[in-house]
C-alpha positions as CSV (number, residue, x, y, z in Angstrom):
1,X,-8.9,52.0,-23.2
2,X,-8.8,51.7,-27.4
3,X,-10.6,48.7,-28.7
4,X,-8.9,46.5,-31.2
5,X,-11.9,44.9,-32.0
6,X,-12.0,44.5,-35.9
7,X,-14.0,47.3,-37.7
8,X,-15.2,45.2,-40.9
9,X,-17.9,42.5,-41.0
10,X,-16.3,39.1,-39.7
11,X,-16.6,37.5,-43.1
12,X,-13.9,40.6,-44.7
13,X,-11.7,40.1,-42.3
14,X,-8.2,38.3,-42.4
15,X,-7.0,35.9,-39.8
16,X,-4.1,36.3,-38.8
17,X,-2.2,32.2,-39.3
18,X,-0.9,29.4,-36.9
19,X,-0.3,26.4,-36.0
20,X,-2.2,24.4,-33.3
21,X,0.1,21.4,-31.5
22,X,-0.1,19.0,-28.8
23,X,1.7,15.8,-27.2
24,X,0.8,12.8,-25.5
25,X,3.2,11.6,-23.2
26,X,4.4,7.7,-22.2
27,X,4.8,8.3,-18.5
28,X,5.0,11.2,-15.6
29,X,8.7,13.0,-17.2
30,X,8.4,15.7,-20.0
31,X,11.0,14.5,-21.9
32,X,9.0,10.9,-22.6
33,X,6.7,12.2,-25.3
34,X,5.7,9.5,-27.7
35,X,2.8,12.0,-29.8
36,X,2.6,14.9,-31.5
37,X,0.0,16.3,-33.6
38,X,0.1,20.1,-35.4
39,X,-2.5,21.6,-37.6
40,X,-1.9,24.6,-39.5
41,X,-4.3,27.1,-40.3
42,X,-3.8,29.8,-42.6
43,X,-6.8,33.1,-42.7
44,X,-9.0,30.7,-40.4
45,X,-9.1,27.8,-42.5
46,X,-7.3,24.4,-41.6
47,X,-5.1,23.9,-44.3
48,X,-2.7,20.9,-43.1
49,X,-3.1,18.1,-40.2
50,X,-0.5,15.6,-39.7
51,X,0.6,14.1,-36.1
52,X,3.5,11.1,-35.8
53,X,3.9,8.4,-33.1
54,X,7.7,9.0,-31.3
55,X,9.5,6.1,-29.9
56,X,10.7,8.0,-26.3
57,X,13.2,5.5,-25.5
58,X,11.8,5.6,-21.9
59,X,9.4,3.2,-20.0
60,X,5.4,3.5,-20.9
61,X,3.1,4.2,-17.5
62,X,-0.1,1.9,-17.4
63,X,-2.0,5.1,-16.4
64,X,-0.9,7.0,-19.5
65,X,-1.3,4.1,-21.7
66,X,-5.1,4.6,-20.2
67,X,-5.4,7.5,-21.5
68,X,-4.1,7.7,-24.6
69,X,-4.0,4.2,-25.4
70,X,-0.5,4.1,-26.6
71,X,1.7,1.3,-26.2
72,X,5.5,0.4,-26.3
73,X,4.4,-2.0,-29.4
74,X,2.9,0.7,-31.6
75,X,5.9,3.1,-30.9
76,X,8.4,0.5,-31.8
77,X,10.7,1.5,-35.1
78,X,9.2,5.2,-35.0
79,X,11.5,7.8,-34.9
80,X,12.7,9.3,-31.5
81,X,12.1,13.0,-31.2
82,X,15.7,13.9,-32.2
83,X,15.0,12.4,-35.4
84,X,11.8,13.5,-35.8
85,X,12.5,17.0,-35.4
86,X,14.2,17.9,-38.3
87,X,10.4,17.2,-39.7
88,X,9.0,19.3,-36.9
89,X,11.0,22.5,-36.6
90,X,10.1,24.5,-40.0
91,X,6.4,23.6,-39.1
92,X,7.3,25.8,-35.7
93,X,10.2,28.5,-36.5
94,X,8.9,31.8,-36.4
95,X,5.3,30.7,-36.1
96,X,2.5,31.7,-33.5
97,X,2.0,28.3,-31.8
98,X,-1.1,28.0,-29.5
99,X,-2.4,24.9,-27.4
100,X,-4.3,23.6,-24.5
101,X,-3.0,23.7,-21.3
102,X,-0.1,25.4,-23.0
103,X,2.1,25.2,-20.1
104,X,2.1,21.2,-20.6
105,X,3.1,21.3,-24.0
106,X,5.7,23.9,-24.3
107,X,7.2,22.1,-21.2
108,X,7.3,18.5,-23.2
109,X,9.0,20.8,-26.0
110,X,11.5,22.0,-24.1
111,X,12.1,19.1,-22.3
112,X,12.5,17.1,-25.4
113,X,14.9,19.5,-27.0
114,X,16.8,19.4,-23.5
115,X,17.3,15.7,-23.7
116,X,18.1,16.1,-27.2
117,X,20.7,18.8,-26.8
118,X,18.9,20.7,-29.4
119,X,18.9,24.6,-29.4
120,X,15.2,26.5,-29.2
121,X,13.3,27.4,-31.7
122,X,11.9,30.9,-31.6
123,X,8.3,31.5,-31.4
124,X,5.4,33.4,-29.7
125,X,2.4,31.1,-28.3
126,X,-0.7,31.5,-26.7
127,X,-2.9,28.8,-24.6
128,X,-6.7,28.5,-25.2
129,X,-6.6,27.3,-21.5
130,X,-6.2,30.3,-20.1
131,X,-7.9,32.4,-22.7
132,X,-11.4,30.2,-22.3
133,X,-11.2,30.8,-18.0
134,X,-11.5,34.7,-19.0
135,X,-13.5,34.6,-22.0
136,X,-16.1,32.3,-21.3
137,X,-16.7,32.9,-17.2
138,X,-18.3,30.7,-15.1
139,X,-18.1,27.3,-16.6
140,X,-17.6,24.5,-14.3
141,X,-14.9,22.6,-15.9
142,X,-12.4,24.2,-18.9
143,X,-10.7,20.8,-19.9
144,X,-10.5,20.9,-23.7
145,X,-13.6,17.9,-24.1
146,X,-15.2,19.9,-22.0
147,X,-15.1,22.5,-24.3
148,X,-15.0,21.1,-27.4
149,X,-18.5,19.9,-26.1
150,X,-19.7,23.3,-25.2
151,X,-18.9,24.6,-29.0
152,X,-19.8,21.1,-30.4
153,X,-16.4,20.4,-31.9
154,X,-16.1,16.4,-32.7
155,X,-13.1,15.4,-30.6
156,X,-11.4,11.6,-29.4
157,X,-10.0,13.3,-26.5
158,X,-5.7,12.7,-26.2
159,X,-5.5,11.6,-29.7
160,X,-2.6,13.9,-30.0
161,X,-4.0,15.2,-33.5
162,X,-7.8,15.4,-32.5
163,X,-6.8,17.3,-29.5
164,X,-4.3,20.0,-31.8
165,X,-7.5,20.1,-33.8
166,X,-10.1,20.7,-31.7
167,X,-7.2,23.7,-29.9
168,X,-7.6,25.2,-33.3
169,X,-11.1,25.5,-34.0
170,X,-11.6,26.9,-30.7
171,X,-8.9,29.6,-31.1
172,X,-11.1,30.5,-34.5
173,X,-14.4,30.2,-32.4
174,X,-13.2,33.0,-29.7
175,X,-11.4,34.8,-32.7
176,X,-14.6,35.4,-34.1
177,X,-17.2,35.4,-30.8
178,X,-14.3,38.9,-29.7
179,X,-14.1,40.1,-33.1
180,X,-10.6,39.9,-33.4
181,X,-8.3,38.8,-36.5
182,X,-5.0,37.4,-33.8
183,X,-4.7,36.0,-31.2
184,X,-2.2,38.8,-30.8
185,X,-5.0,41.2,-30.9
186,X,-7.1,39.3,-28.2
187,X,-4.1,38.6,-25.9
188,X,-3.7,42.7,-26.1
189,X,-7.0,43.5,-25.4
190,X,-7.3,41.3,-22.4
191,X,-4.1,42.0,-21.2
192,X,-2.3,38.3,-21.5
193,X,1.5,38.3,-21.5
194,X,2.4,36.2,-24.8
195,X,4.6,33.5,-24.3
196,X,7.7,33.1,-26.2
197,X,10.3,30.7,-26.9
198,X,13.4,31.6,-27.9
199,X,17.1,30.3,-28.5
200,X,18.2,31.3,-25.1
201,X,14.9,30.0,-22.8
202,X,11.3,31.0,-22.5
203,X,9.1,33.2,-21.0
204,X,5.7,31.6,-20.1
205,X,2.2,33.2,-21.7
206,X,0.1,34.2,-18.9
207,X,-3.7,35.4,-18.1
208,X,-3.9,38.8,-16.5
209,X,-3.2,40.1,-12.8
210,X,-6.5,41.8,-13.4
211,X,-7.9,37.4,-12.5
212,X,-7.3,38.4,-8.7
213,X,-10.4,41.2,-8.7
214,X,-12.5,38.7,-10.9
215,X,-12.7,36.8,-7.6
216,X,-14.8,39.4,-5.7
217,X,-17.8,38.9,-7.8
218,X,-18.0,35.5,-6.6
219,X,-18.6,36.3,-2.9
220,X,-22.1,35.3,-1.3
221,X,-24.3,38.5,-1.3
222,X,-24.2,38.3,2.3
223,X,-20.5,38.1,2.7
224,X,-20.3,41.1,0.3
225,X,-23.2,42.9,2.2
226,X,-20.8,42.4,5.8
227,X,-17.6,43.4,3.4
228,X,-19.0,46.7,2.9
229,X,-20.2,47.5,6.3
230,X,-16.7,46.3,8.3
231,X,-13.9,48.7,8.5
232,X,-11.5,46.9,5.8
233,X,-7.9,45.7,8.6
234,X,-5.0,46.9,7.9
235,X,-3.4,43.7,6.3
236,X,-6.7,42.3,4.6
237,X,-7.0,38.5,4.1
238,X,-10.3,37.2,2.2
239,X,-11.3,33.9,4.2
240,X,-12.3,30.5,1.3
241,X,-15.4,30.7,0.0
242,X,-17.4,28.0,1.2
243,X,-19.0,25.1,-0.7
244,X,-22.2,25.4,1.9
245,X,-25.5,27.4,1.3
246,X,-25.1,30.9,2.4
247,X,-27.4,30.8,5.9
248,X,-29.8,33.5,6.3
249,X,-28.4,34.2,10.0
250,X,-24.9,34.4,10.8
251,X,-23.0,31.8,13.0
252,X,-20.5,32.5,15.5
253,X,-17.9,30.6,15.7
254,X,-17.6,27.6,18.6
255,X,-14.3,28.0,20.4
256,X,-12.2,25.1,19.3
257,X,-10.8,24.2,22.8
258,X,-14.2,22.3,23.4
259,X,-16.2,19.5,21.4
260,X,-18.5,20.8,19.4
261,X,-21.7,19.6,17.2
262,X,-21.6,21.7,13.9
263,X,-24.3,22.7,11.6
264,X,-23.6,22.9,8.2
265,X,-21.7,26.5,7.4
266,X,-20.6,26.6,10.9
267,X,-16.8,27.3,10.5
268,X,-14.3,26.4,13.7
269,X,-11.0,26.9,14.1
270,X,-8.4,23.5,14.1
271,X,-5.3,25.1,15.4
272,X,-5.6,28.5,16.6
273,X,-6.5,27.9,19.9
274,X,-5.0,24.6,20.5
275,X,-1.3,23.0,19.4
276,X,-1.9,20.3,17.0
277,X,0.2,19.4,14.9
278,X,-1.8,15.6,13.6
279,X,-5.5,15.6,13.0
280,X,-7.3,12.1,12.7
281,X,-10.7,12.4,10.5
282,X,-13.3,9.7,11.0
283,X,-16.0,9.9,8.6
284,X,-18.6,7.1,9.3
285,X,-22.0,5.8,8.4
286,X,-24.9,3.9,8.4
287,X,-26.7,2.3,5.7
288,X,-30.2,1.4,4.9
289,X,-29.3,-0.9,1.9
290,X,-26.4,-2.6,3.3
291,X,-25.6,-4.1,-0.6
292,X,-24.4,-0.3,-0.7
293,X,-20.5,-0.1,-1.7
294,X,-19.4,3.3,-0.2
295,X,-16.0,4.8,0.2
296,X,-14.6,8.2,1.4
297,X,-11.4,10.2,-0.1
298,X,-10.2,13.5,0.2
299,X,-9.0,15.9,-1.8
300,X,-5.7,17.9,-1.3
301,X,-6.5,21.3,-3.1
302,X,-4.9,24.5,-4.2
303,X,-6.0,28.2,-4.0
304,X,-7.5,27.8,-6.6
305,X,-9.9,24.8,-5.4
306,X,-8.1,22.4,-7.6
307,X,-5.8,18.8,-7.2
308,X,-2.2,20.3,-8.7
309,X,-0.6,16.7,-9.0
310,X,-2.5,13.2,-9.5
311,X,-1.7,11.7,-6.2
312,X,-3.6,14.8,-4.2
313,X,-6.6,12.8,-4.2
314,X,-5.9,10.0,-1.4
315,X,-8.2,7.0,-1.5
316,X,-8.8,3.3,-1.4
317,X,-6.5,3.4,-4.7
318,X,-3.6,5.7,-3.1
319,X,-4.3,5.6,0.1
320,X,-0.8,7.5,1.4
321,X,0.2,10.6,0.3
322,X,4.3,10.7,-1.5
323,X,5.4,12.9,1.5
324,X,3.3,11.3,4.5
325,X,0.5,14.5,4.8
326,X,-2.1,12.6,4.8
327,X,-2.9,8.7,5.4
328,X,-6.7,6.8,4.5
329,X,-7.4,3.4,6.3
330,X,-10.6,1.7,5.9
331,X,-11.3,0.8,9.2
332,X,-14.9,-1.3,8.4
333,X,-18.0,-1.5,6.1
334,X,-19.1,1.6,7.4
335,X,-15.8,3.4,9.1
336,X,-12.5,5.5,7.3
337,X,-10.2,7.7,8.7
338,X,-8.0,10.1,7.4
339,X,-4.9,10.8,9.7
340,X,-3.3,14.5,9.0
341,X,0.4,15.9,9.4
342,X,-0.4,19.7,8.8
343,X,3.7,20.2,9.1
344,X,4.2,17.7,6.0
345,X,1.4,19.3,3.8
346,X,3.1,20.8,0.7
347,X,2.8,24.9,1.0
348,X,0.4,25.2,-1.9
349,X,-2.2,23.0,-0.2
350,X,-4.7,25.4,0.9
351,X,-7.7,23.1,1.4
352,X,-8.1,19.5,2.4
353,X,-11.8,18.5,1.2
354,X,-13.4,15.2,2.7
355,X,-15.4,13.2,0.4
356,X,-18.1,9.8,0.5
357,X,-18.7,8.3,-2.7
358,X,-20.9,5.5,-4.0
359,X,-19.5,3.0,-6.1
360,X,-21.3,2.2,-9.5
361,X,-24.2,4.3,-7.7
362,X,-26.1,5.4,-11.4
363,X,-25.5,1.5,-12.7
364,X,-27.4,-0.1,-9.3
365,X,-29.8,2.5,-8.5
366,X,-27.9,3.4,-5.2
367,X,-28.2,6.5,-3.9
368,X,-27.7,8.7,-0.7
369,X,-31.7,8.5,0.1
370,X,-30.4,5.0,1.5
371,X,-27.8,6.4,3.7
372,X,-29.4,7.2,7.1
373,X,-26.7,9.0,8.6
374,X,-23.3,10.5,7.7
375,X,-20.8,11.6,10.5
376,X,-17.3,13.1,10.9
377,X,-15.6,13.7,13.9
378,X,-12.1,15.5,14.1
379,X,-9.7,14.2,17.1
380,X,-6.5,15.3,18.4
381,X,-4.0,12.6,17.0
382,X,-1.8,12.4,19.9
383,X,-4.7,12.8,22.7
384,X,-7.8,11.7,21.2
385,X,-9.6,14.3,22.3
386,X,-12.4,15.5,20.1
387,X,-12.5,18.9,18.7
388,X,-15.4,18.5,16.6
389,X,-18.4,16.8,15.1
390,X,-20.8,17.0,12.2
391,X,-23.9,14.5,11.4
392,X,-26.2,14.5,8.6
393,X,-28.1,13.2,6.5
394,X,-31.7,13.9,6.2
395,X,-32.4,15.7,2.9
396,X,-30.3,13.9,0.8
397,X,-31.7,11.8,-2.6
398,X,-30.8,10.7,-5.7
399,X,-26.8,12.1,-5.1
400,X,-23.9,9.5,-5.7
401,X,-21.4,11.8,-4.2
402,X,-21.1,14.0,-0.7
403,X,-19.0,16.9,0.3
404,X,-18.6,15.8,3.9
405,X,-16.6,19.3,4.7
406,X,-13.4,20.6,4.7
407,X,-10.3,21.7,6.3
408,X,-8.9,25.3,4.8
409,X,-6.2,27.9,5.6
410,X,-7.2,31.2,6.9
411,X,-5.1,33.8,8.2
412,X,-2.3,30.6,8.5
413,X,-4.3,28.5,10.9
414,X,-6.7,25.8,9.9
415,X,-10.2,25.8,10.1
416,X,-13.1,23.2,9.4
417,X,-15.9,24.0,7.3
418,X,-19.0,20.9,7.6
419,X,-20.5,21.2,4.2
420,X,-22.7,17.8,3.7
421,X,-24.1,18.8,0.0
422,X,-24.6,16.2,-2.9
423,X,-23.6,16.0,-6.4
424,X,-23.9,13.1,-9.0
425,X,-21.6,11.3,-10.8
426,X,-19.5,9.3,-8.0
427,X,-15.9,9.4,-7.8
428,X,-15.2,10.7,-11.2
429,X,-17.4,13.6,-11.0
430,X,-15.4,14.8,-8.0
431,X,-12.4,14.3,-9.4
432,X,-13.6,16.0,-12.7
433,X,-14.4,18.9,-10.2
434,X,-11.2,18.9,-8.3
435,X,-9.4,19.6,-11.5
436,X,-8.5,16.0,-11.9
437,X,-8.3,14.3,-15.2
438,X,-9.9,11.0,-15.3
439,X,-9.9,8.0,-18.1
440,X,-13.8,7.3,-19.1
441,X,-14.8,4.5,-17.4
442,X,-14.6,1.2,-19.8
443,X,-17.6,-0.1,-21.0
444,X,-19.6,-2.4,-18.2
445,X,-19.4,-5.8,-18.5
446,X,-22.2,-8.2,-17.7
447,X,-23.6,-9.0,-14.3
448,X,-23.7,-12.5,-14.7
449,X,-19.8,-14.3,-14.9
450,X,-21.0,-16.6,-17.5
451,X,-21.6,-13.9,-19.8
452,X,-17.8,-12.9,-20.2
453,X,-16.3,-15.0,-22.7
454,X,-12.5,-15.9,-21.6
455,X,-9.7,-15.4,-23.0
456,X,-6.3,-17.1,-23.6
457,X,-4.4,-13.9,-23.1
458,X,-5.3,-10.1,-22.3
459,X,-4.2,-7.4,-23.8
460,X,-2.6,-3.9,-22.2
461,X,-6.2,-2.3,-22.0
462,X,-7.8,-5.0,-20.2
463,X,-4.4,-5.7,-18.3
464,X,-4.4,-2.4,-17.3
465,X,-8.1,-2.5,-15.5
466,X,-7.3,-6.2,-14.3
467,X,-4.1,-4.1,-12.3
468,X,-6.3,-1.4,-10.9
469,X,-8.9,-4.3,-9.3
470,X,-6.3,-6.1,-7.8
471,X,-4.8,-3.6,-6.3
472,X,-8.0,-2.0,-4.8
473,X,-8.9,-5.1,-3.5
474,X,-5.6,-6.5,-2.3
475,X,-5.6,-3.2,-0.3
476,X,-9.2,-3.8,1.2
477,X,-7.9,-6.8,2.5
478,X,-4.5,-5.0,4.1
479,X,-2.6,-7.4,2.2
480,X,1.0,-7.0,0.8
481,X,1.9,-7.2,-2.6
482,X,4.3,-9.8,-1.2
483,X,2.2,-12.0,0.6
484,X,-0.1,-12.1,-2.0
485,X,2.5,-13.3,-4.6
486,X,3.8,-15.7,-1.5
487,X,0.0,-17.1,-1.7
488,X,-0.1,-17.8,-5.3
489,X,3.6,-19.5,-5.6
490,X,4.9,-17.1,-7.0
491,X,8.7,-16.8,-6.3
492,X,9.0,-12.8,-5.5
493,X,6.4,-9.9,-6.2
494,X,7.8,-8.8,-9.0
495,X,4.9,-9.8,-11.1
496,X,1.9,-8.3,-8.5
497,X,4.4,-5.3,-8.8
498,X,4.5,-4.8,-12.6
499,X,1.0,-5.2,-13.0
500,X,-0.9,-3.1,-10.6
501,X,1.4,-0.9,-12.1
502,X,-0.1,-1.6,-15.6
503,X,3.3,-2.4,-16.8
504,X,2.5,-5.7,-18.3
505,X,1.7,-6.1,-22.1
506,X,0.0,-9.4,-21.6
507,X,-1.8,-11.3,-19.0
508,X,-3.1,-15.3,-19.3
509,X,-6.4,-16.3,-17.8
510,X,-4.8,-19.0,-15.9
511,X,-2.9,-16.2,-14.3
512,X,-6.2,-14.2,-13.8
513,X,-8.1,-17.4,-12.1
514,X,-5.1,-17.5,-9.7
515,X,-5.5,-14.2,-8.0
516,X,-9.3,-13.9,-8.1
517,X,-9.0,-17.3,-6.0
518,X,-6.1,-16.2,-4.0
519,X,-8.3,-12.6,-3.6
520,X,-11.5,-14.9,-3.1
521,X,-13.7,-12.7,-5.6
522,X,-14.8,-13.5,-9.0
523,X,-12.9,-13.3,-12.5
524,X,-15.5,-11.1,-13.5
525,X,-14.7,-8.8,-10.4
526,X,-11.4,-8.1,-11.8
527,X,-12.4,-7.6,-15.1
528,X,-15.1,-5.0,-14.8
529,X,-14.5,-1.5,-13.8
């Protein structure tokens, strides 16, 4: 292979010009761009930084507001995308364009153009997310804020201009580190397919197929040695890599037709030997400290061990998956259960990881050292027959999050792997590890309710937080929105529904008191994160 590294000293290299772009959206629709940032780079230097607020002519979701802080009132009177496009087009046409997670930003651009019946511009584009995944291997995360921290790039994450600027600097750093003068050279050297947007459509920027070979190096040493000793089957299928530590001795799987008490790393068949279309997973725990607030969750993961959609995390705030494949129910303060319908799971779901997390563990000095035992039981939902169980707890210390175990697909059948591994950072850390963007937590309010200054009107940020807490408490009490509305005296559940979705720009203190009294909690509880 002929190297295309620059032959001259880096200080003498003339870097190719490019433009970095970032969009923020008002809701989950890709055509709802509400902000865009553009940063122009010439010969390795940023020469222009511009950003615009956009009126998407669509509703704003509370979750999106919580991420980027842009509200409907902020875009009132701002140009629509169609009105702004004559300004943006000459900055993109014929250029080399880069974005972090370009599949998102390019789809926003295309959807906005389609929505306004505007023909596509022509340019080549690149993705720093995919660049970094190959060029900086073995990082726990490749989100822009984490890469910016690694490269000492200042960043106000989810500000469109700041994100575009961080993306531009990140690409320059990658070019410097790999002695290339352009993203074209970097793409060719490492096998990427350059993305293109053109009048008739587009081709995506894509990582090289060689990524498949890369997975080989992540096999545990023992598994790799066993693989070399064993003859390759006619149609090889690599079993998913466990999160559990490698056992010193190989453990023979226990047949699933008999109930089995498992140990860490002892995988067991779930659907292979029995006809099971619905499974019940019960998670139970015993506390040494009764003040600890524990909750269980399940993450629906793809082959890359990440959630592909936000609602692939099933927990108290999202107890039912949209297609009915997984449902969560907290039975009491020490027990929760998940109902899994295998036939309803999306084809991309290859694994379901069960976890247990401590609410505000670090802040309250609560940890799993104060939990005596954790158990999970797998039951045939139709017959009630126990398939397997796993208990653990000894050896846990200051962890605030536990991956209990995982169901995973192997050769078309579901198996279970007991893990029992601890992590720090609670539910938020697990969400980040499984590829979910999590908004930064709001500052903790004082423990003393008297220290909170009451306000006549709470703004959109505070309303969004109140709505999240109302939904959490209401669900824990198994109360419907309609029942809560009737208890307060509202004529309909519309106000509570809108509050929980984060669609209210304002909320009064009097309404907050009403809700707190109806839910039997303090106003501080509904204002805290």
